[in-house]
Structure formats: structure tokens, C-alpha cells
LUMRO-381251 format. One record per residue: residue number from 0; z, x, y of N, C-alpha, C in turn. Coordinates in steps of 0.05 Angstrom, whole numbers. Layout:
BEGIN
[atom NUM [Z X Y] [Z X Y] [Z X Y]]
...
END
This chain:
BEGIN
[atom 0 [367 303 -260] [344 302 -248] [349 307 -213]]
[atom 1 [326 322 -209] [330 331 -190] [314 307 -162]]
[atom 2 [332 296 -149] [329 281 -130] [323 282 -108]]
[atom 3 [313 315 -96] [302 323 -81] [268 320 -81]]
[atom 4 [264 329 -107] [225 333 -112] [217 306 -106]]
[atom 5 [192 305 -99] [180 280 -92] [175 266 -120]]
[atom 6 [170 240 -114] [171 223 -145] [146 231 -157]]
[atom 7 [114 231 -135] [93 237 -144] [84 272 -128]]
[atom 8 [67 282 -138] [59 305 -128] [30 310 -134]]
[atom 9 [10 318 -117] [-17 322 -123] [-31 348 -108]]
[atom 10 [-41 359 -124] [-52 387 -110] [-81 388 -117]]
[atom 11 [-107 386 -102] [-122 396 -108] [-137 382 -130]]
[atom 12 [-132 345 -131] [-144 331 -150] [-172 333 -155]]
[atom 13 [-183 330 -177] [-213 327 -182] [-217 320 -208]]
[atom 14 [-234 287 -202] [-248 278 -223] [-278 276 -217]]
[atom 15 [-288 282 -240] [-321 281 -236] [-331 270 -262]]
[atom 16 [-341 252 -263] [-362 245 -279] [-393 254 -272]]
[atom 17 [-403 269 -293] [-433 295 -285] [-426 300 -259]]
[atom 18 [-449 296 -244] [-452 307 -226] [-435 285 -197]]
[atom 19 [-415 266 -213] [-410 248 -188] [-385 248 -183]]
[atom 20 [-381 258 -158] [-344 266 -156] [-328 240 -145]]
[atom 21 [-314 228 -161] [-304 209 -158] [-275 209 -140]]
[atom 22 [-271 237 -145] [-249 244 -134] [-252 277 -115]]
[atom 23 [-251 279 -94] [-258 303 -96] [-242 324 -80]]
[atom 24 [-214 327 -90] [-198 349 -84] [-187 339 -67]]
[atom 25 [-162 327 -73] [-144 309 -53] [-115 318 -50]]
[atom 26 [-101 324 -36] [-70 330 -38] [-52 306 -24]]
[atom 27 [-36 304 -35] [-13 286 -25] [15 289 -41]]
[atom 28 [35 277 -39] [65 268 -40] [72 242 -32]]
[atom 29 [84 235 -61] [106 214 -47] [132 219 -57]]
[atom 30 [153 213 -28] [179 218 -39] [188 192 -63]]
[atom 31 [214 198 -63] [219 178 -77] [233 156 -61]]
[atom 32 [237 132 -64] [251 111 -55] [221 99 -28]]
[atom 33 [199 109 -30] [176 113 -8] [158 91 -21]]
[atom 34 [151 79 -5] [130 54 -11] [102 67 -2]]
[atom 35 [83 87 -5] [66 96 -9] [35 76 -7]]
[atom 36 [24 78 15] [-15 74 3] [-29 82 -8]]
[atom 37 [-48 75 -18] [-73 89 -8] [-94 59 -5]]
[atom 38 [-109 75 20] [-121 56 32] [-149 60 24]]
[atom 39 [-173 47 32] [-197 51 28] [-212 30 19]]
[atom 40 [-240 30 24] [-261 12 11] [-265 15 -14]]
[atom 41 [-281 -9 -39] [-288 -3 -59] [-299 21 -64]]
[atom 42 [-293 35 -83] [-314 59 -98] [-296 91 -83]]
[atom 43 [-271 86 -63] [-265 106 -54] [-251 119 -66]]
[atom 44 [-241 115 -92] [-229 139 -106] [-204 128 -115]]
[atom 45 [-192 98 -107] [-168 100 -106] [-156 88 -132]]
[atom 46 [-183 75 -149] [-162 67 -169] [-163 87 -196]]
[atom 47 [-177 109 -194] [-189 138 -198] [-157 151 -207]]
[atom 48 [-159 148 -178] [-129 171 -181] [-109 163 -186]]
[atom 49 [-106 132 -177] [-81 116 -189] [-79 113 -226]]
[atom 50 [-103 114 -241] [-102 115 -265] [-96 149 -269]]
[atom 51 [-103 164 -259] [-92 193 -266] [-70 193 -266]]
[atom 52 [-57 186 -249] [-18 188 -245] [-18 171 -269]]
[atom 53 [-22 159 -271] [-5 136 -294] [-12 145 -318]]
[atom 54 [-26 149 -332] [-36 164 -350] [-58 162 -372]]
[atom 55 [-71 148 -354] [-99 122 -361] [-119 137 -369]]
[atom 56 [-119 159 -348] [-149 178 -350] [-142 201 -345]]
[atom 57 [-162 228 -355] [-156 251 -346] [-174 257 -327]]
[atom 58 [-149 273 -309] [-162 285 -293] [-183 313 -303]]
[atom 59 [-207 321 -289] [-228 348 -285] [-203 370 -280]]
[atom 60 [-193 370 -264] [-174 398 -247] [-154 392 -232]]
[atom 61 [-141 404 -229] [-121 400 -203] [-87 400 -225]]
[atom 62 [-63 396 -197] [-35 388 -203] [-33 366 -199]]
[atom 63 [-21 355 -225] [-7 328 -212] [15 327 -232]]
[atom 64 [39 315 -215] [71 313 -227] [80 291 -226]]
[atom 65 [84 267 -240] [99 244 -233] [129 242 -245]]
[atom 66 [145 240 -224] [177 240 -241] [183 268 -250]]
[atom 67 [163 292 -239] [174 311 -257] [159 317 -289]]
[atom 68 [141 308 -292] [126 299 -320] [95 302 -308]]
[atom 69 [80 313 -334] [51 323 -329] [41 292 -340]]
[atom 70 [30 272 -323] [16 238 -338] [0 251 -354]]
[atom 71 [-17 268 -351] [-38 271 -375] [-29 265 -407]]
[atom 72 [-1 286 -403] [8 280 -435] [25 265 -440]]
[atom 73 [20 242 -423] [33 208 -428] [62 212 -443]]
[atom 74 [84 233 -435] [101 229 -449] [118 203 -444]]
[atom 75 [134 193 -472] [151 171 -467] [172 172 -445]]
[atom 76 [182 196 -440] [200 195 -424] [194 188 -400]]
[atom 77 [162 190 -390] [158 188 -364] [146 147 -366]]
[atom 78 [131 153 -384] [124 116 -393] [155 93 -388]]
[atom 79 [177 105 -400] [196 92 -403] [211 83 -379]]
[atom 80 [203 102 -348] [210 101 -320] [194 89 -305]]
[atom 81 [158 83 -316] [146 69 -299] [144 39 -300]]
[atom 82 [132 24 -274] [127 -4 -280] [88 -1 -265]]
[atom 83 [70 -13 -284] [54 -20 -270] [32 -44 -272]]
[atom 84 [26 -56 -247] [7 -76 -241] [-23 -65 -235]]
[atom 85 [-35 -72 -266] [-60 -75 -255] [-79 -85 -232]]
[atom 86 [-99 -81 -235] [-117 -95 -219] [-121 -127 -233]]
[atom 87 [-126 -125 -260] [-122 -151 -272] [-115 -152 -304]]
[atom 88 [-105 -169 -316] [-93 -158 -336] [-101 -183 -353]]
[atom 89 [-87 -181 -384] [-85 -205 -404] [-61 -198 -414]]
[atom 90 [-61 -232 -428] [-33 -231 -443] [-26 -255 -451]]
[atom 91 [-7 -260 -470] [1 -289 -491] [-8 -298 -475]]
[atom 92 [-15 -324 -479] [-27 -357 -458] [-1 -376 -474]]
[atom 93 [3 -372 -490] [16 -403 -505] [45 -395 -506]]
[atom 94 [54 -377 -489] [85 -376 -483] [92 -380 -457]]
[atom 95 [126 -379 -459] [129 -386 -424] [136 -354 -407]]
[atom 96 [131 -359 -383] [143 -336 -373] [166 -325 -378]]
[atom 97 [194 -336 -393] [219 -334 -397] [215 -314 -418]]
[atom 98 [196 -328 -442] [190 -319 -469] [181 -295 -475]]
[atom 99 [155 -291 -438] [141 -263 -448] [154 -235 -440]]
[atom 100 [180 -246 -414] [189 -222 -402] [211 -212 -421]]
[atom 101 [226 -242 -435] [241 -232 -455] [240 -213 -482]]
[atom 102 [217 -223 -478] [202 -196 -497] [198 -169 -489]]
[atom 103 [187 -174 -475] [175 -146 -448] [207 -132 -458]]
[atom 104 [226 -138 -447] [245 -130 -438] [256 -116 -468]]
[atom 105 [253 -120 -488] [261 -113 -514] [241 -83 -521]]
[atom 106 [228 -78 -505] [216 -54 -498] [220 -31 -496]]
[atom 107 [240 -29 -477] [259 -25 -456] [281 -15 -465]]
[atom 108 [290 11 -461] [321 24 -472] [344 5 -458]]
[atom 109 [335 8 -429] [352 -3 -405] [342 -31 -387]]
[atom 110 [334 -47 -393] [319 -72 -381] [332 -81 -367]]
[atom 111 [325 -90 -340] [341 -108 -318] [341 -134 -334]]
[atom 112 [357 -151 -319] [361 -178 -326] [347 -199 -325]]
[atom 113 [336 -211 -348] [316 -228 -349] [316 -247 -323]]
[atom 114 [342 -259 -320] [345 -276 -298] [339 -260 -269]]
[atom 115 [345 -238 -269] [347 -232 -246] [312 -223 -237]]
[atom 116 [302 -209 -255] [274 -205 -259] [256 -230 -251]]
[atom 117 [261 -252 -253] [248 -275 -257] [249 -289 -232]]
[atom 118 [274 -281 -214] [279 -286 -192] [273 -272 -171]]
[atom 119 [262 -255 -174] [259 -233 -162] [223 -226 -152]]
[atom 120 [209 -240 -186] [183 -239 -180] [176 -274 -173]]
[atom 121 [198 -289 -162] [191 -319 -158] [176 -335 -174]]
[atom 122 [193 -326 -197] [182 -340 -223] [208 -374 -226]]
[atom 123 [222 -372 -217] [242 -386 -227] [235 -420 -236]]
[atom 124 [223 -431 -214] [205 -451 -214] [192 -458 -240]]
[atom 125 [173 -440 -246] [159 -443 -261] [163 -426 -293]]
[atom 126 [183 -414 -301] [191 -405 -321] [190 -412 -351]]
[atom 127 [186 -439 -349] [186 -454 -372] [160 -464 -377]]
[atom 128 [145 -461 -358] [115 -470 -363] [95 -443 -380]]
[atom 129 [80 -470 -390] [55 -445 -406] [40 -428 -384]]
[atom 130 [42 -403 -398] [28 -378 -389] [-3 -384 -370]]
[atom 131 [-16 -413 -397] [-40 -414 -386] [-47 -436 -377]]
[atom 132 [-21 -447 -362] [-13 -467 -344] [-9 -464 -312]]
[atom 133 [1 -433 -311] [1 -415 -287] [-20 -422 -266]]
[atom 134 [-11 -426 -241] [-36 -416 -221] [-36 -393 -220]]
[atom 135 [-57 -387 -205] [-79 -348 -206] [-45 -334 -185]]
[atom 136 [-30 -348 -165] [-10 -335 -163] [16 -324 -167]]
[atom 137 [25 -348 -201] [40 -347 -202] [36 -325 -234]]
[atom 138 [11 -327 -246] [5 -301 -263] [9 -280 -251]]
[atom 139 [-3 -277 -216] [-3 -250 -214] [31 -245 -212]]
[atom 140 [50 -268 -198] [78 -253 -201] [85 -257 -229]]
[atom 141 [74 -259 -249] [93 -257 -275] [75 -225 -280]]
[atom 142 [55 -212 -273] [42 -187 -273] [76 -171 -268]]
[atom 143 [77 -174 -243] [98 -162 -226] [128 -165 -244]]
[atom 144 [134 -185 -257] [165 -189 -272] [150 -174 -301]]
[atom 145 [128 -164 -308] [129 -147 -330] [132 -122 -321]]
[atom 146 [128 -117 -294] [132 -89 -285] [151 -85 -282]]
[atom 147 [170 -95 -278] [195 -95 -265] [215 -97 -288]]
[atom 148 [211 -108 -304] [229 -118 -333] [251 -82 -348]]
[atom 149 [237 -72 -346] [239 -46 -358] [255 -34 -334]]
[atom 150 [261 -39 -309] [281 -27 -292] [265 -1 -286]]
[atom 151 [240 6 -276] [233 23 -273] [234 38 -244]]
[atom 152 [230 71 -241] [247 78 -229] [215 82 -200]]
[atom 153 [186 78 -216] [159 90 -199] [147 56 -207]]
[atom 154 [140 46 -190] [119 24 -187] [88 32 -184]]
[atom 155 [72 29 -198] [50 30 -194] [34 -7 -180]]
[atom 156 [19 -11 -163] [8 -36 -152] [-13 -31 -141]]
[atom 157 [-35 -35 -167] [-64 -27 -158] [-75 -55 -147]]
[atom 158 [-83 -62 -118] [-92 -84 -108] [-81 -104 -123]]
[atom 159 [-50 -109 -116] [-31 -131 -129] [-44 -157 -107]]
[atom 160 [-60 -157 -87] [-62 -179 -82] [-88 -194 -76]]
[atom 161 [-106 -184 -90] [-134 -190 -94] [-144 -224 -99]]
[atom 162 [-154 -233 -83] [-163 -260 -92] [-138 -277 -88]]
[atom 163 [-117 -269 -71] [-99 -280 -67] [-99 -302 -34]]
[atom 164 [-86 -328 -41] [-80 -339 -16] [-68 -335 2]]
[atom 165 [-66 -337 33] [-47 -334 50] [-17 -327 44]]
[atom 166 [-8 -358 25] [13 -352 21] [30 -340 -6]]
[atom 167 [12 -337 -25] [9 -319 -45] [14 -292 -35]]
[atom 168 [1 -283 -13] [-2 -261 -13] [30 -249 1]]
[atom 169 [40 -273 16] [65 -266 35] [81 -256 4]]
[atom 170 [88 -287 -7] [101 -288 -30] [98 -254 -36]]
[atom 171 [88 -252 -52] [74 -214 -66] [84 -205 -51]]
[atom 172 [80 -200 -15] [91 -181 2] [125 -178 -3]]
[atom 173 [136 -205 -1] [167 -204 -8] [182 -192 -23]]
[atom 174 [162 -198 -56] [163 -176 -78] [170 -147 -75]]
[atom 175 [149 -137 -65] [149 -108 -53] [175 -101 -45]]
[atom 176 [174 -117 -16] [203 -104 2] [224 -110 -10]]
[atom 177 [232 -135 -36] [249 -133 -44] [254 -107 -65]]
[atom 178 [240 -107 -81] [225 -66 -90] [241 -41 -75]]
[atom 179 [230 -46 -55] [237 -20 -32] [268 -23 -28]]
[atom 180 [278 -51 -21] [308 -48 -17] [324 -47 -44]]
[atom 181 [315 -42 -65] [329 -35 -99] [317 -2 -99]]
[atom 182 [310 13 -82] [306 42 -70] [287 36 -92]]
[atom 183 [261 29 -104] [243 36 -128] [229 61 -107]]
[atom 184 [211 71 -115] [186 81 -109] [160 68 -116]]
[atom 185 [144 58 -99] [123 46 -93] [92 52 -93]]
[atom 186 [84 56 -106] [53 68 -96] [31 45 -101]]
[atom 187 [31 36 -77] [3 11 -78] [-18 14 -63]]
[atom 188 [-49 21 -85] [-71 12 -70] [-85 -9 -59]]
[atom 189 [-92 -24 -34] [-96 -47 -18] [-131 -31 -9]]
[atom 190 [-146 -50 -1] [-155 -48 16] [-154 -71 39]]
[atom 191 [-130 -84 42] [-124 -99 57] [-110 -83 81]]
[atom 192 [-109 -80 100] [-97 -59 120] [-80 -74 137]]
[atom 193 [-82 -97 135] [-55 -109 143] [-34 -114 131]]
[atom 194 [-30 -107 106] [-15 -102 74] [-4 -76 83]]
[atom 195 [-22 -55 88] [-15 -27 80] [10 -37 111]]
[atom 196 [5 -41 134] [12 -38 157] [41 -51 159]]
[atom 197 [42 -79 134] [67 -89 135] [94 -83 113]]
[atom 198 [74 -66 98] [95 -51 75] [100 -31 68]]
[atom 199 [84 -14 78] [84 18 72] [98 36 92]]
[atom 200 [109 57 84] [119 78 105] [100 99 109]]
[atom 201 [80 105 97] [65 114 94] [41 114 80]]
[atom 202 [22 123 92] [-4 109 83] [-22 122 77]]
[atom 203 [-49 136 66] [-66 154 62] [-86 135 64]]
[atom 204 [-112 155 75] [-136 132 76] [-155 151 60]]
[atom 205 [-174 150 43] [-191 157 25] [-221 131 24]]
[atom 206 [-240 153 26] [-262 156 30] [-273 177 18]]
[atom 207 [-301 158 0] [-311 180 -25] [-292 206 -33]]
[atom 208 [-268 189 -39] [-261 207 -53] [-240 239 -40]]
[atom 209 [-240 234 -24] [-225 252 -5] [-206 230 19]]
[atom 210 [-189 249 19] [-166 237 45] [-166 248 75]]
[atom 211 [-168 227 87] [-183 224 118] [-158 235 134]]
[atom 212 [-140 216 126] [-106 214 139] [-85 211 123]]
[atom 213 [-68 227 136] [-48 216 120] [-20 215 138]]
[atom 214 [2 195 143] [23 185 154] [29 169 154]]
[atom 215 [47 157 178] [65 128 177] [44 114 191]]
[atom 216 [43 87 176] [14 65 192] [25 67 223]]
[atom 217 [44 66 239] [39 58 273] [38 92 279]]
[atom 218 [35 111 271] [32 137 277] [11 154 271]]
[atom 219 [-11 139 247] [-35 150 241] [-51 152 270]]
[atom 220 [-68 172 284] [-86 175 303] [-95 179 301]]
[atom 221 [-128 193 311] [-144 211 320] [-156 204 340]]
[atom 222 [-171 221 361] [-185 213 382] [-177 201 394]]
[atom 223 [-194 178 410] [-177 155 423] [-159 145 414]]
[atom 224 [-158 135 391] [-133 125 371] [-108 128 389]]
[atom 225 [-108 150 392] [-72 157 406] [-70 151 425]]
[atom 226 [-93 136 447] [-93 121 477] [-65 93 466]]
[atom 227 [-63 86 493] [-47 57 493] [-67 42 511]]
[atom 228 [-66 14 492] [-89 -11 513] [-67 -29 529]]
[atom 229 [-64 -33 555] [-53 -42 581] [-65 -69 585]]
[atom 230 [-55 -88 585] [-75 -108 585] [-56 -130 606]]
[atom 231 [-75 -144 627] [-54 -161 644] [-68 -177 656]]
[atom 232 [-60 -197 672] [-72 -225 677] [-76 -215 711]]
[atom 233 [-104 -210 726] [-102 -203 760] [-102 -227 774]]
[atom 234 [-97 -227 801] [-92 -245 816] [-115 -270 823]]
[atom 235 [-129 -272 805] [-158 -289 794] [-152 -306 775]]
[atom 236 [-125 -289 761] [-118 -299 729] [-133 -297 705]]
[atom 237 [-164 -275 711] [-176 -257 693] [-165 -237 678]]
[atom 238 [-170 -236 652] [-150 -222 635] [-158 -189 644]]
[atom 239 [-153 -177 644] [-163 -143 646] [-138 -125 622]]
[atom 240 [-166 -101 618] [-143 -86 602] [-162 -58 615]]
[atom 241 [-139 -43 601] [-150 -12 606] [-137 -1 588]]
[atom 242 [-145 31 575] [-135 38 556] [-128 67 576]]
[atom 243 [-114 80 567] [-100 110 589] [-81 119 563]]
[atom 244 [-75 149 565] [-64 166 546] [-26 158 547]]
[atom 245 [-24 161 574] [6 146 581] [12 120 604]]
[atom 246 [18 103 587] [19 69 611] [41 71 631]]
[atom 247 [51 101 636] [83 94 652] [70 104 676]]
[atom 248 [55 114 697] [37 115 719] [28 90 719]]
[atom 249 [10 77 705] [-2 49 708] [10 26 706]]
[atom 250 [39 30 689] [57 3 701] [68 0 720]]
[atom 251 [77 24 729] [96 29 746] [68 18 779]]
[atom 252 [49 30 777] [27 23 793] [22 -15 795]]
[atom 253 [19 -25 770] [20 -54 771] [41 -74 782]]
[atom 254 [63 -64 766] [87 -76 783] [90 -77 795]]
[atom 255 [91 -48 817] [92 -43 843] [80 -66 864]]
[atom 256 [56 -63 851] [38 -81 875] [39 -118 865]]
[atom 257 [47 -122 843] [59 -152 842] [87 -162 854]]
[atom 258 [109 -144 859] [124 -145 870] [125 -147 895]]
[atom 259 [103 -124 910] [95 -129 931] [82 -159 940]]
[atom 260 [74 -164 921] [54 -195 934] [76 -225 920]]
[atom 261 [99 -210 919] [124 -226 900] [102 -246 885]]
[atom 262 [89 -231 862] [82 -248 847] [85 -241 817]]
[atom 263 [85 -259 800] [92 -246 766] [73 -242 759]]
[atom 264 [69 -210 750] [48 -201 726] [57 -223 712]]
[atom 265 [30 -226 699] [32 -253 673] [4 -230 653]]
[atom 266 [17 -238 626] [10 -239 607] [4 -205 605]]
[atom 267 [24 -191 615] [32 -162 611] [38 -154 582]]
[atom 268 [19 -127 574] [23 -128 545] [16 -93 544]]
[atom 269 [32 -74 530] [24 -50 518] [23 -45 493]]
[atom 270 [-1 -44 476] [-5 -41 457] [-25 -15 435]]
[atom 271 [-8 -3 415] [-26 21 401] [-48 5 381]]
[atom 272 [-69 17 376] [-80 17 363] [-72 5 329]]
[atom 273 [-81 -16 313] [-75 -17 294] [-87 -4 271]]
[atom 274 [-72 -7 249] [-79 9 222] [-108 6 225]]
[atom 275 [-121 -10 227] [-145 -28 220] [-165 -1 235]]
[atom 276 [-154 -4 263] [-172 11 288] [-171 31 278]]
[atom 277 [-157 47 275] [-157 71 267] [-160 88 238]]
[atom 278 [-169 68 218] [-186 68 195] [-212 68 202]]
[atom 279 [-222 41 222] [-256 37 228] [-256 72 237]]
[atom 280 [-240 76 255] [-248 100 271] [-258 125 251]]
[atom 281 [-240 127 244] [-238 150 224] [-267 153 210]]
[atom 282 [-264 130 189] [-294 123 183] [-319 130 194]]
[atom 283 [-320 114 223] [-346 119 240] [-341 144 252]]
[atom 284 [-331 158 248] [-328 192 254] [-340 208 235]]
[atom 285 [-343 189 209] [-343 215 186] [-379 204 179]]
[atom 286 [-376 176 187] [-405 171 184] [-435 185 206]]
[atom 287 [-423 188 230] [-431 208 251] [-432 228 232]]
[atom 288 [-421 249 225] [-422 266 222] [-438 277 198]]
[atom 289 [-435 255 174] [-457 260 153] [-490 252 168]]
[atom 290 [-492 231 190] [-517 226 203] [-524 250 212]]
[atom 291 [-509 266 221] [-526 284 240] [-529 318 221]]
[atom 292 [-526 318 195] [-526 334 184] [-560 327 170]]
END
């Protein structure tokens, strides 16, 4: 196995439904061991792209390689190395999580230990409860467990926390972090930008079937998004904020003036735009361009 090759390679991927282009020629790579996020609103083409990578949907054109295989051929050698958490799923309701995970483990050549999987997915306290009695968050953790029990190299998580309450979302985040710690490759689709900021090594922002930007969440920026925001309280206690390309000179000016007055510089902070700020700026720019045509 070539460990230097990307886990996922996509080149000029298209998917059309008649005259409608769901995916309009996208390119990206996912390195082995990376948590990569596909971000965008509903209808952006995220799920279509993921279903092509999983082998569930045929592409119209383009090159796709997943762990060195063409997923369109659905080879068994690839499916044994994948774990998938769909947006929604159904399973046997009259068995327990332990029984279901144990059954699933028997479908793989080298499964993970069932106890370990139940613990990793946060199901230890409800492993003997019937599936039909699980809460929504517990049922979603069961989806994680079923995706993990085959000890996959690559895991697809399609909107894994949609509809979660805050506590359930945080629990799911810890599961994803645990996967990263195990060296797994994760492709995550989400429209929760704080989720991507917290979990992903790199993200691609997708809109109308096209990628607008790719990079680390903290480094993505375009135009004014590369600026810093410096805020502080003035002598009267009012909060003041200013944007700058380089905060060094401004900070020197502010701290020198405060020292000269013999006063503390209260609530001083220097921040960069969040991933949400960058996303909104990118999509706003694209809308303005479209409106001008």
C-alpha cells in the first residue's frame, strides 16, 4: 500500500441530472490521516459528491480515486476498508446495540473489538437497551459504532450531527477526534461551520456544485478576510474596534499611549475572521458577481 498517495483524489468531477449540474467540475485531495470537511448550504453538492466517493452514485465524468480504487466499480477490497455514517439510516429495532455491533463485526475480515467500539462511540451505558428505546443522540452514536466496527481506514460522515442538541453534538465531536487520534482518514460534510472549525484539518467551501476555496480553517481568507480585528476599551470605557492588515504598529501605539497615561488597556484582543466570516464573505462575493451579470 502506497501510504504517500492521497486517500481521496478528485479531478474535474461532474454530476448532471439532465440540464441540472449538481456537481460542476470540482478538484480536491484528502491526505491519509486527515480530517477533511466539505462545507456549504443544502443543495451545494456535498452529499452528491460523497455518494460518488462511496460508490452509491455514478458520476457523469471526471477522475475519482478512493484508497487507490475507482469507487464506481464498487470493489469488495474498497468496501472492506470504508466506514459510512449516512445522513439518516434505519436498522433492526428489536435488538440491543451490543447485539447489533457484534452482528456487524462478523461481516468484516478484521473487525475491531466490540467492547472497544461501544466505548469509543459512547454507548457503554446503553449497550443493553433495545435500539427502539434509544434517544436520538444514542441512535446516532450507534450509527458511528456500526461504521467503526470494521476498523475502516476511511470514514465518511455525512451531516453526522444534524438535529443534535448541543450535548449530543459535543459527544459526536469527541468521537471524531478519537478517530483522528487513531490515524483514521475522515471526510466530513456539514453546514455547521463551528463544527468544521473545531474538527477539520482542511475544508473545502462548496456552493452550486463548485468549490470556492480550500484550506485550513484558520488560514482560509479572501480580500478583507485576511485582516485582523483589534478591539479595546478607550479612556471612557467604550469598546472600540479597528481592522488592520498588520496589528503590530497599532498595538504599539495603543500600549505606549496607555503606559504614558499610567492606565491599563482593558479588554484588548486581536482576532482573525472565523470560518463563518470567510464563508459568508465568499458566498456574498459570488452573489454580487452573479447579480452583476
